[in-house]
C-alpha positions in Angstrom: -42.2 32.4 25.9 -45.4 30.4 25.3 -47.5 28.7 28.0 -47.3 25.0 28.5 -50.9 24.3 27.6 -49.8 24.4 23.9 -47.5 21.9 22.3 -44.8 22.4 19.7 -45.0 20.9 16.2 -42.8 18.0 15.0 -39.6 18.9 13.2 -39.2 22.2 15.0 -36.5 23.6 17.2 -37.6 24.7 20.7 -36.3 26.1 23.9 -38.1 25.2 27.0 -37.8 25.5 30.8 -38.4 22.6 33.1 -37.2 22.0 36.6 -35.5 25.4 36.6 -33.4 24.6 33.6 -33.4 26.0 30.1 -33.1 23.3 27.4 -32.9 23.5 23.6 -34.0 20.6 21.5 -35.5 19.4 18.3 -39.0 18.0 18.4 -39.3 14.6 16.7 -42.9 13.7 17.3 -45.9 14.3 19.6 -48.8 12.1 20.7 -51.7 12.7 18.2 -54.3 12.1 20.9 -53.8 13.8 24.3 -55.3 11.0 26.3 -54.0 8.7 29.0 -51.0 9.1 31.2 -48.6 9.4 28.1 -51.0 11.6 26.1 -48.9 14.7 26.6 -45.5 13.3 26.0 -43.2 14.7 23.4 -40.3 12.9 21.8 -37.3 15.3 21.5 -33.5 15.2 20.8 -31.7 17.6 23.2 -28.9 19.5 21.5 -25.6 17.7 22.3 -27.2 14.5 23.6 -26.3 11.2 22.0 -29.8 9.8 21.9 -33.4 11.1 21.7 -35.6 11.1 24.7 -39.2 11.7 25.8 -40.6 14.4 28.1 -43.9 15.0 29.7 -44.9 18.4 28.3 -46.9 19.0 31.5 -43.6 19.4 33.3 -42.6 22.3 30.9 -43.4 25.7 32.5 -42.6 27.8 29.4 -41.3 27.2 25.9 -40.8 29.0 22.6 -40.0 27.9 19.0 -36.6 28.8 17.8 -36.5 30.1 14.3 -34.1 28.5 11.9 -31.0 30.4 11.1 -29.4 30.5 7.6 -27.3 27.5 8.5 -27.8 25.2 11.5 -26.2 22.0 12.8 -28.5 19.0 12.5 -28.7 16.5 15.4 -29.5 13.3 13.7 -31.2 10.2 15.0 -30.4 6.7 13.6 -33.1 7.0 11.1 -32.0 10.5 10.1 -28.5 9.1 9.3 -30.1 7.0 6.6 -31.8 9.8 4.9 -30.8 9.9 1.2 -29.8 13.6 1.3 -27.5 12.9 4.3 -25.9 9.9 2.7 -25.3 11.9 -0.5 -23.8 14.8 1.4 -21.3 12.4 3.1 -20.4 10.8 -0.2 -19.8 14.2 -1.8 -17.5 15.3 1.1 -15.4 12.1 0.7 -15.1 12.8 -3.0 -14.1 16.3 -2.2 -11.3 15.1 0.1 -10.0 12.9 -2.7 -10.1 15.6 -5.3 -8.2 18.0 -3.1 -5.6 15.3 -2.4 -6.1 15.6 1.3 -4.9 12.1 2.3 -3.3 8.9 1.2 -4.2 5.4 2.4 -1.6 3.6 4.4 -1.7 0.2 6.1 -3.0 0.2 9.7 0.0 -1.0 11.8 -1.2 0.6 15.0 -0.3 4.2 14.4 -1.5 6.8 16.8 -4.6 8.1 15.0 -6.9 11.0 15.4 -10.6 10.1 15.2 -13.2 12.1 13.3 -16.8 13.0 13.3 -19.4 14.1 10.8 -21.0 17.5 11.3 -24.2 17.8 9.3 -25.7 21.2 8.6 -28.8 22.3 6.8 -29.3 25.6 5.0 -32.5 26.9 3.4 -31.7 28.3 0.0 -34.5 29.4 -2.3 -37.0 27.7 0.0 -35.2 24.4 -0.5 -33.3 22.7 2.3 -29.7 22.0 1.4 -27.9 19.4 3.5 -24.1 19.6 3.8 -21.7 17.2 5.5 -18.3 18.1 6.8 -15.7 15.6 8.1 -14.2 17.1 11.2 -11.1 15.7 13.0 -10.9 15.6 16.8 -7.8 17.7 16.8 -7.5 17.7 20.6 -6.5 14.0 20.3 -3.3 15.0 18.5 -0.5 14.4 21.0 1.9 17.2 19.9 1.4 20.0 17.6 3.7 23.1 17.8 2.5 24.6 14.5 1.2 28.2 14.4 -2.6 28.3 14.8 -3.3 32.1 14.3 -5.0 33.1 11.1 -5.5 36.9 10.3 -8.9 38.1 9.1 -9.6 41.6 7.8 -10.5 44.3 10.3 -13.5 46.5 10.0 -11.3 49.4 9.1 -9.7 47.6 6.2 -13.1 46.6 4.9 -14.3 50.1 5.0 -11.1 51.3 3.4 -11.7 48.9 0.6 -15.2 50.3 0.0 -13.9 53.8 0.0 -11.0 53.1 -2.5 -13.4 51.2 -4.8 -15.9 54.0 -4.8 -13.3 56.7 -5.3 -11.6 54.8 -8.2 -15.1 53.9 -9.7 -14.1 50.2 -9.5 -16.7 47.5 -9.3 -16.4 45.7 -6.0 -16.8 41.9 -5.9 -17.1 39.1 -3.4 -15.7 35.6 -3.7 -16.5 32.6 -1.5 -14.0 29.7 -1.6 -15.5 26.2 -1.2 -13.9 23.8 1.2 -11.2 26.4 1.9 -9.3 24.5 4.6 -8.9 21.5 2.3 -7.1 23.7 -0.2 -4.5 25.0 2.4 -0.8 24.3 2.4 0.5 20.8 3.1 1.2 19.3 6.5 4.9 18.8 7.3 4.3 16.5 10.3 2.7 13.0 10.4 -1.0 13.0 11.2 -3.0 9.8 10.8 -6.8 9.9 10.7 -9.1 7.0 11.5 -11.4 7.0 8.4 -15.2 7.3 8.8 -17.2 4.1 8.2 -18.7 5.6 5.1 -15.3 5.5 3.4 -15.2 1.7 3.6 -11.5 1.6 4.3 -11.0 -1.6 6.4 -7.4 -2.3 7.4 -6.1 1.2 6.4 -5.8 4.6 8.0 -5.5 8.0 6.3 -2.2 9.8 6.4 -3.1 13.5 5.9 -1.3 15.6 3.3 -3.4 18.7 4.1 -5.2 19.9 7.1 -8.9 19.1 7.5 -11.5 20.8 9.6 -10.8 20.3 13.3 -7.0 20.4 13.3 -5.7 23.4 15.3 -3.5 24.7 12.5 -6.1 24.3 9.6 -6.9 28.0 9.5 -3.2 29.0 9.5 -2.5 26.5 6.7 -5.2 28.1 4.6 -4.0 31.6 5.2 -0.5 30.7 4.3 -1.7 29.2 1.0 -3.6 32.4 0.2 -0.6 34.6 1.3 1.7 32.6 -0.9 -0.5 32.8 -4.0 -1.2 36.5 -3.7 2.4 37.5 -3.0 3.4 35.4 -6.0 1.1 37.6 -8.1 2.8 40.8 -7.0 0.6 41.7 -4.1 1.9 43.2 -0.9 0.5 42.8 2.6 -0.7 45.9 4.3 1.5 47.2 7.1 -1.6 47.5 9.3 -3.6 44.4 8.4 -2.1 41.0 7.3 -5.5 40.1 5.7 -5.3 43.1 3.3 -3.3 42.7 0.0 -2.5 45.7 -2.2 -1.1 46.0 -5.7 0.8 49.1 -6.9 2.0 50.1 -10.3 5.3 51.8 -11.1 4.0 55.2 -9.9 3.0 53.6 -6.5 -0.7 54.0 -7.3 -3.0 51.3 -6.1 -4.5 49.4 -9.1 -6.1 46.5 -7.1 -6.8 45.2 -3.6 -8.1 42.1 -1.9 -9.2 41.7 1.7 -9.9 38.3 3.2 -12.1 36.9 6.0 -11.2 33.2 6.1 -12.8 31.9 2.9 -14.6 35.1 2.0 -12.8 37.6 -0.3 -13.6 41.2 -1.2 -11.7 42.6 -4.2 -11.7 45.5 -6.6 -9.3 46.9 -9.2 -8.6 47.9 -12.8 -9.7 45.7 -15.7 -6.1 44.6 -16.4 -5.6 43.7 -12.7 -8.8 41.7 -12.7 -7.7 39.8 -15.7 -4.2 39.0 -14.4 -4.8 38.5 -10.7 -8.4 37.4 -10.2 -8.2 35.2 -13.2 -5.3 33.4 -11.6 -7.1 33.2 -8.2 -10.2 31.6 -9.9 -8.0 29.0 -11.6 -6.1 28.2 -8.4 -9.0 27.9 -6.0 -12.4 26.3 -6.2 -15.1 29.0 -6.0 -18.6 28.4 -4.7 -20.0 31.9 -5.1 -19.1 35.1 -7.0 -21.1 38.3 -6.7 -21.0 42.0 -7.5 -23.3 44.9 -7.4 -25.6 43.6 -4.6 -24.4 40.9 -2.2 -23.9 40.0 1.4 -20.4 39.9 3.0 -19.8 38.8 6.6 -23.1 40.2 7.8 -23.1 43.3 5.7 -25.5 44.1 2.9 -23.5 45.7 0.1 -25.2 47.6 -2.7 -23.1 49.4 -5.4 -24.7 52.0 -7.7 -23.4 54.7 -10.0 -23.6 57.1 -7.0 -21.4 55.0 -4.7 -21.5 52.0 -2.3 -24.1 51.6 0.4 -23.7 49.1 3.3 -26.1 48.2 6.1 -26.7 45.3 8.5 -30.5 45.1 8.1 -30.6 41.3 7.6 -28.3 40.8 10.5 -30.4 42.9 12.8 -33.7 41.3 11.7 -32.2 37.8 12.5 -31.1 38.8 16.0 -32.7 36.6 18.6 -34.3 37.9 21.8 -32.1 37.6 24.9 -33.3 34.7 27.1 -34.4 36.3 30.3 -35.3 34.4 33.5 -39.0 34.6 34.3 -38.2 36.0 37.7 -36.4 39.0 36.1 -39.3 39.6 33.7 -41.5 40.2 36.7 -39.1 43.1 37.7 -38.8 44.6 34.2 -39.8 48.0 35.5 -37.1 48.0 38.1 -33.7 49.8 37.6 -30.8 47.6 36.4 -28.7 48.9 39.4 -29.9 49.1 42.9 -32.2 47.2 45.2 -30.0 44.5 46.6 -32.9 42.2 47.1 -33.8 42.2 43.4 -30.2 41.7 42.4 -29.7 38.8 44.8 -33.0 37.2 43.6 -32.0 37.7 39.9 -28.5 36.2 40.6 -30.0 33.2 42.3 -32.5 32.7 39.5 -30.0 33.0 36.6 -27.5 30.7 38.4 -30.2 28.0 38.6 -30.9 28.4 34.9 -27.3 28.0 34.0 -26.3 31.6 33.3 -23.1 33.1 34.6 -23.4 36.2 36.8 -20.7 38.5 38.0 
């Protein structure tokens, strides 16, 4: 943590302590001249708050800048909503919904509708900020939904087994990233009506959903069932030990291809003929946003394949780990044992409770 005699810079994410509470916020602007009674005020937008606010930075005891992650949610002000990149991202998402045949417009006759909200994220790619908009339904508003909501994802053991098999068979291992996966899931059998966002300019109509969108409880399951249906139709079989691992065998019961899935991220390897028949079909059926082999990242793993084998590590994940937020009172006792001294434990418990932490 930094001392309060310094101030953060505009357009940065910070975490600060004031009045015994830890707060995370985006810094919008600061007073250029630190004079007068408002000279040290900072305009911020607290994460989760509806509107920006102002705080006297003299009231901040400690603070630190939070480094940007690969992708982070943006909390927008009214002016931010009008930024061209945000407007373009929203328009692109509406077009995406139309292209995937996610809804049909029906006349608004007072149907029970689920509302929606835009979730805007930014991602730094090649030193360029990429803004992405996703329309998310408030699924909790749906009155009744008895559909299955579970969605299998590959286990660590299945992932390791895939690397071992690919290396043993001298297959090239690949990764696939499906774009807007949930919008490509199986259709909805029940009636779900969505109140369109203002950007869609749909006055007097509501959207009757044909497919799940983000936010509905069964959206992950609908996506998995679509993948399951397609891969089994191509001759694949689900592993007896992992429903997110699909295997292909020839007449001699020898594996000639495999796919493991983690939501919209696929890992696959197989013979040249299998790649042509199976992966070729997958790429025609689904919209692909990224395809890599040789050297790539997959669910936090760095994967490097050479003629000598496959090496995996989590270096990038470890380097991006954030320091654990520790109460200042506990930092003063950093040389004390974790167990023992009831006075220290009681003091620490009281301090962390005041800062919003949960203690046992």
